[in-house]
NUNU-197283 format. One record per residue (C-alpha): residue in one letter; x, y, z. Coordinates in nm, 3 decimals. Example, Ala and Ser with C-alpha at 12.3 -4.5 7.8 and 13.67 -1.06 7.14 Angstrom:
! residues 2
  resn        X        Y        Z
     A    1.230   -0.450    0.780
     S    1.367   -0.106    0.714
//
This chain:
! residues 195
  resn        X        Y        Z
     M    1.030    0.552    0.248
     N    0.925    0.532    0.605
     F    0.759    0.198    0.669
     Q    0.677    0.258    1.035
     P    0.298    0.252    1.051
     R    0.162    0.506    1.297
     G    0.497    0.561    1.467
     I    0.589    0.196    1.529
     S    0.962    0.144    1.505
     E    1.030   -0.199    1.368
     Q    1.375   -0.318    1.263
     G    1.387   -0.383    0.891
     L    1.101   -0.146    0.810
     Q    1.308    0.165    0.771
     G    1.378    0.357    0.456
     P    1.418    0.709    0.318
     A    1.202    0.961    0.496
     S    1.085    1.187    0.214
     Y    1.021    1.239   -0.154
     Q    1.302    1.493   -0.164
     S    1.550    1.248   -0.007
     E    1.458    0.994   -0.277
     I    1.530    1.256   -0.545
     E    1.864    1.345   -0.385
     S    1.959    0.976   -0.359
     A    1.873    0.924   -0.727
     Q    2.072    1.235   -0.827
     A    2.379    1.097   -0.648
     L    2.340    0.765   -0.830
     L    2.285    0.926   -1.170
     R    2.600    1.138   -1.135
     T    2.804    0.817   -1.128
     R    2.649    0.679   -1.449
     E    2.739    0.871   -1.763
     T    2.520    0.662   -1.991
     W    2.207    0.719   -1.782
     N    2.173    1.083   -1.890
     G    1.820    1.028   -2.028
     I    1.687    0.937   -1.684
     T    1.573    1.205   -1.442
     A    1.623    1.178   -1.067
     E    1.258    1.255   -1.013
     A    1.150    0.966   -1.238
     V    1.373    0.730   -1.037
     A    1.229    0.862   -0.709
     R    0.875    0.809   -0.836
     M    0.951    0.452   -0.940
     R    1.103    0.380   -0.600
     L    0.796    0.522   -0.427
     Q    0.568    0.300   -0.633
     N    0.769   -0.006   -0.530
     R    0.814    0.051   -0.158
     F    0.841   -0.312   -0.059
     K    1.137   -0.506   -0.195
     T    1.026   -0.851   -0.080
     G    0.722   -1.034    0.048
     L    0.888   -1.034    0.390
     D    0.883   -0.653    0.391
     I    0.509   -0.666    0.321
     A    0.456   -0.919    0.601
     R    0.656   -0.710    0.851
     Y    0.466   -0.395    0.761
     T    0.130   -0.569    0.788
     A    0.222   -0.740    1.116
     A    0.329   -0.405    1.264
     L   -0.004   -0.251    1.160
     M   -0.198   -0.536    1.312
     R   -0.001   -0.523    1.639
     A   -0.065   -0.148    1.663
     D   -0.436   -0.198    1.601
     M   -0.456   -0.477    1.861
     A   -0.274   -0.258    2.116
     A   -0.512    0.031    2.040
     Y   -0.811   -0.200    2.094
     D   -0.665   -0.338    2.418
     G   -0.630    0.019    2.544
     D   -0.973    0.133    2.424
     P   -1.237   -0.116    2.301
     T   -1.402    0.156    2.091
     K   -1.096    0.138    1.860
     Y   -1.213   -0.180    1.692
     T   -1.121   -0.286    1.341
     Q   -1.363   -0.337    1.057
     S   -1.327   -0.646    0.837
     L   -1.446   -0.641    0.480
     G   -1.510   -0.982    0.322
     C   -1.387   -1.032   -0.031
     W   -1.330   -1.311   -0.279
     H   -1.178   -1.124   -0.572
     G   -0.913   -0.855   -0.617
     F   -1.153   -0.616   -0.787
     I   -1.403   -0.648   -0.500
     A   -1.127   -0.575   -0.248
     Q   -1.007   -0.276   -0.446
     Q   -1.358   -0.130   -0.477
     K   -1.434   -0.186   -0.107
     L   -1.123   -0.005    0.005
     I   -1.168    0.276   -0.246
     S   -1.521    0.334   -0.116
     V   -1.402    0.320    0.248
     K   -1.133    0.577    0.167
     K   -1.384    0.805   -0.008
     H   -1.629    0.778    0.281
     F   -1.387    0.799    0.577
     G   -1.083    0.964    0.418
     R   -0.853    0.685    0.540
     T   -0.842    0.308    0.556
     D   -0.696    0.276    0.906
     R   -0.832   -0.014    1.109
     R   -1.010   -0.166    0.810
     Y   -0.898   -0.504    0.685
     L   -0.981   -0.741    0.405
     Y   -1.117   -1.068    0.535
     L   -1.078   -1.399    0.351
     S   -1.345   -1.644    0.457
     G   -1.293   -2.018    0.416
     W   -1.643   -2.069    0.278
     M   -1.598   -1.789    0.026
     I   -1.279   -1.943   -0.101
     A   -1.425   -2.296   -0.108
     A   -1.746   -2.181   -0.276
     L   -1.621   -1.910   -0.508
     R   -1.252   -1.970   -0.579
     S   -1.225   -2.345   -0.627
     E   -1.113   -2.461   -0.968
     F   -1.329   -2.771   -0.918
     G   -1.645   -2.566   -0.867
     P   -1.827   -2.493   -0.540
     L   -1.720   -2.729   -0.263
     P   -1.929   -2.820    0.044
     D   -1.666   -2.765    0.314
     Q   -1.443   -2.469    0.403
     S   -1.141   -2.694    0.423
     M   -1.203   -2.840    0.079
     H   -1.019   -2.602   -0.149
     E   -0.698   -2.640   -0.342
     K   -0.384   -2.549   -0.153
     T   -0.310   -2.286   -0.416
     S   -0.647   -2.108   -0.383
     V   -0.559   -1.885   -0.088
     P   -0.210   -1.781   -0.208
     A   -0.351   -1.710   -0.556
     L   -0.625   -1.493   -0.406
     I   -0.379   -1.305   -0.185
     E   -0.156   -1.238   -0.486
     E   -0.459   -1.114   -0.681
     L   -0.567   -0.887   -0.394
     Y   -0.218   -0.742   -0.363
     T   -0.200   -0.680   -0.739
     F   -0.534   -0.496   -0.741
     L   -0.438   -0.289   -0.438
     R   -0.102   -0.198   -0.593
     Q   -0.292   -0.076   -0.898
     A   -0.496    0.149   -0.670
     D   -0.171    0.269   -0.508
     S   -0.027    0.348   -0.844
     R   -0.331    0.552   -0.944
     E   -0.323    0.755   -0.625
     L    0.051    0.816   -0.646
     N    0.013    0.925   -1.007
     D   -0.252    1.177   -0.896
     I   -0.001    1.314   -0.645
     F    0.274    1.326   -0.906
     R    0.046    1.507   -1.151
     A   -0.039    1.762   -0.882
     I    0.333    1.820   -0.821
     D    0.396    1.859   -1.195
     A    0.103    2.098   -1.236
     A    0.220    2.301   -0.937
     R    0.565    2.356   -1.086
     S    0.426    2.648   -1.282
     N    0.328    2.802   -0.949
     S    0.625    2.743   -0.715
     A    0.439    2.857   -0.402
     R    0.180    2.589   -0.451
     A    0.447    2.326   -0.527
     S    0.615    2.383   -0.191
     S    0.282    2.321   -0.016
     I    0.228    1.993   -0.201
     R    0.569    1.836   -0.141
     P    0.560    1.840    0.241
     N    0.218    1.673    0.234
     F    0.336    1.393    0.006
     F    0.426    1.155    0.288
     N    0.127    1.245    0.500
     K   -0.058    1.000    0.275
     S   -0.115    0.678    0.463
     P    0.051    0.373    0.310
     R   -0.279    0.201    0.378
     T   -0.457    0.428    0.135
     L   -0.354    0.188   -0.133
     G   -0.189   -0.154   -0.185
     N    0.129   -0.019   -0.041
     K   -0.090    0.247    0.101
     W   -0.409    0.069    0.200
//
């Protein structure tokens, strides 16, 4: 997959460029494994696409590159501001971004915002606490993990819609060729990987 958000080249964020290249890579691997004959190259490619980031560091690099690009865009033109959406639960974050995507078609320049008071008041295992700084040290990482999980679920749903469209188009090969080139025009920020 191509991890460069909006054309930013960042070392360590590179990967296969297309759905077809993922299929070809999987076919080459499957040819070397006789006992893997029940696995299709396309199934492997789809699994790889649903798990774009191998480590948390990959996620951090991708996110940092997005944020740097958005800050540079704002520095060049103050009308290119970002919108922050406050959230305190993974489901809330997922629903906010789904509605933003439905309304605007993309989620570019829209971020989830974690407020100290929200975490202290709504995420504390000890109940609501009076001060932003008074929350357990595990509250924020647990919330971030929950947000990422919910957004990955949204990614998975959207990718499955794309895969179903490809499968349905196989009966009409002309339509299938028009779907495949558009596969990677989907923004990775549409969803967890893609939001």
